[in-house]
N, C-alpha and C positions, 0 to 999 in steps of 0.2 A: 831361411830366419832372414834370405831376402824374400823372398812369397809372401814371407807373412807381415813382410813393412809395408811391401808392395797392397796387401787387402786391405791393411789398417789405413793405407793414405788414400784408396779410392773411398776407403767409406765412409771417412770424413772430408773428401772434393761433397762428398754426393751427400751429405748432411748439411753441407754449407750451405750444396744447390737447393736441399728442400728450406731449408733457415730464410735464401737470398728472397724466393719463390713470395712463403708466410710473409718475412716482411710486405713486398711490393701488395699483398692484397689485400692489410691489411692497413696500409698508407692509402691503398685503391679506394677503405670504402673508408677513412678515417676524413679527405678530403671528398667525399660525394657526403659525410653527416656533415661536412663545413658549408656546405655550402646551402644546406638552408639555409634563410630568411631566418634571424631570430622574433621573429612577430608571430612563424605556425614552430618554434618551438614553446610547448608550453608545461612546470610544474606543477607534478599533481604532489600537494602534498598528504598523508598517511592523516591522516582526520581532519577534515572539516571545521565537524563543529563542539563540543560538549552537552551535554548538558543535562551534567548533573546539578538538583537541586534548581530549576529549572522553571518557569513554568508557561504553560503553549495555551495558548486563549487562541479558541478556535468557533468567533462572535459570529462567524461565516459559513452553513451549512448547506447543501441542494440536492438531494435523491428523490426517492423514492421505491413502492415495493410496486417493481412491474410485467412483476409476473404471471399474477391473476383473469383468468375469462373471462370473470365477472366482477371482479371486484377492483381499481387501482387505488398507487397512493400515493397520493405526494411529499413530499418531507421539508421544515425548517431544520434546524437542528443548531443549536450550538454549544460546547463545550467548556472545559478546565480540565485538564492537567498535570497534575506535577511530576517531575523527574526525579526517580532519587540519583541513577545513573545513569549512564548510554541506555544499560538495555533495560532495566527497572520506569517508570511509567506508574503512576495512581490514576487514574482517569476517574476524580472527586465527583465527576456531574455530567450527566451528559443528558442534553433535555432536544428531543424530535418534536415538531409538531406537527401534526397530520391533515393532507385532506386527501374527501375520500372522493373515486368517481366510481359508480356502479354501469360496467356495458348495457346495451340492449341484448346481448346473448339467446337472456332467460324467453327475455317478452317475445323473442322474432319468433322458439322453439316453440312457444304455449299458443305463437296466435296459428301457426301453422298446425297444430296437432289436428287430426282426426276424431278425436275422442276421449276420456276419460280425468283425471283432475289436473290442472298442472303441477310443472314442476313449480318449486319455489324451498332455493336455498336459503340459511341459517345467515345470515355474513352480518354482525354488526360495526358499525363504522369508530375506525378505527380514527381517538379523537387526538394520543399524545405519548411514548412516551420519557420517562424518566430512570436510569441506570446509571451505575458505581459499578467504576471494573480495575481492571487490570492489564496492563498493552508488557511484553515481552519480543524487545527486539536482539535475534539470535546472531544478528550480523547488520555489519553495510557495504556498499558500492561505491562505482564510479561510471557513466556511463555517459561516450563520447557523441556527439549528434558533427556528423558531417568533416565531423575532426578539430572541428569552430568551439562546442557548448561545453564543458563543460555538470553534466546532472550529478547532485550529490543524495543519493535514493537511499532509504535503508525500510524493509518489510518488513510486519512486526506483525504480530498473534493481537490476541485480546479478547477475551471474559469476562463477565459481569453478569450478574440479576439488581435489577429491580422492580415500575411498574409498568402496569400495560393499560388509560385509559381509556376506552369504548365508551358508545352513547347510552349503553347499560349497568356497566356494572366493572369495581378496576379489581386486577388481576396479576398475580405475581409472574414476572415474567424474568426469562432470566433467558442469554447468548452467547454465546461464540460466534468470531469474527478473523482477519484478513483483512490486512495495511500494505499502502505503499506509503509512502512520508517522501517527498521533495523537497532536499535544499531550495529557494534561492539567495540566500545573503545567510548569514547567519542569526537570523532575530523574523524570517521571513519565513514560511516553508508552503506547500497544497499535499494535502494527504489526500489517499481514495480508497474508499474501505465499504468493507461487504461485511452484510451479517446478518445472522438470522433471529429473529425474537422469537421468542416461544413462549407459546403458556394457554392453560387451557380453556375453553370459552365456553360460558355457559351456557347452551342453548337456551331456546322459549321451551319446547319441551321438560325440560329442567334435565335433559345428559350433558352433560361436558365431549370437549372436545377440540382434541388437539392443535395446534392456533402457529403455522408456521410462519411468518412475515420475511421474504427472502427481500430489504434493504440495502440499494446501494448509492454512497451519498458522495457526493464531494465538497471536502471541506479546505478555507485559509486560516492557517496559523500566526501566529504572530509569537514570542518569547521572550521573556525579562528573564530578571536581568536581560542586555547585551554585555557580548563576551567583551574585554578587555581586547584592547589592536597590540 
């Protein structure tokens, strides 16, 4: 019985020593946390802004279709999106005006050929795209830069259809796309977007050929109405 009491007493003393050591570690950690200046402590709210039944106007957008060896296209765009809730947006209008530049790639090849007929690619100049579609935002997040500046970002997927106008004809076009939206304030944001405008173009010989126009653009957006403070 005496031995049992001694064992219980020794175990109790060991447990008290362990708890005391843990308390010292916790107190030290609390002291270190408390030593951080208040201006370095940033409180991150769960959600930065809400989009339910808000209007996103993007009057200024720039980009291009830079991946063609023969034809390069610059574009300026404007769009309007009505957001039904935080994850579903209805892009009711997106208009992009296109300016085409044809390189000297084929001219250089034809000038250095020793025989045969010249090589010719039947590409029509793009004039504009006018489309409508939907945006799906599955999640959102926050990014910290140099532990000072917080950026509120949300990736999204988009798809839709509309018209592609070239110098000779108008075609029914569709597009899939992905984008990334960054909020600077609750009423001002920027979005980076990649789209593939697809349509079947009728060539001069009467045949049709599928065209993929990989467009990259950056747009500034304004949100109405402003969120109440």
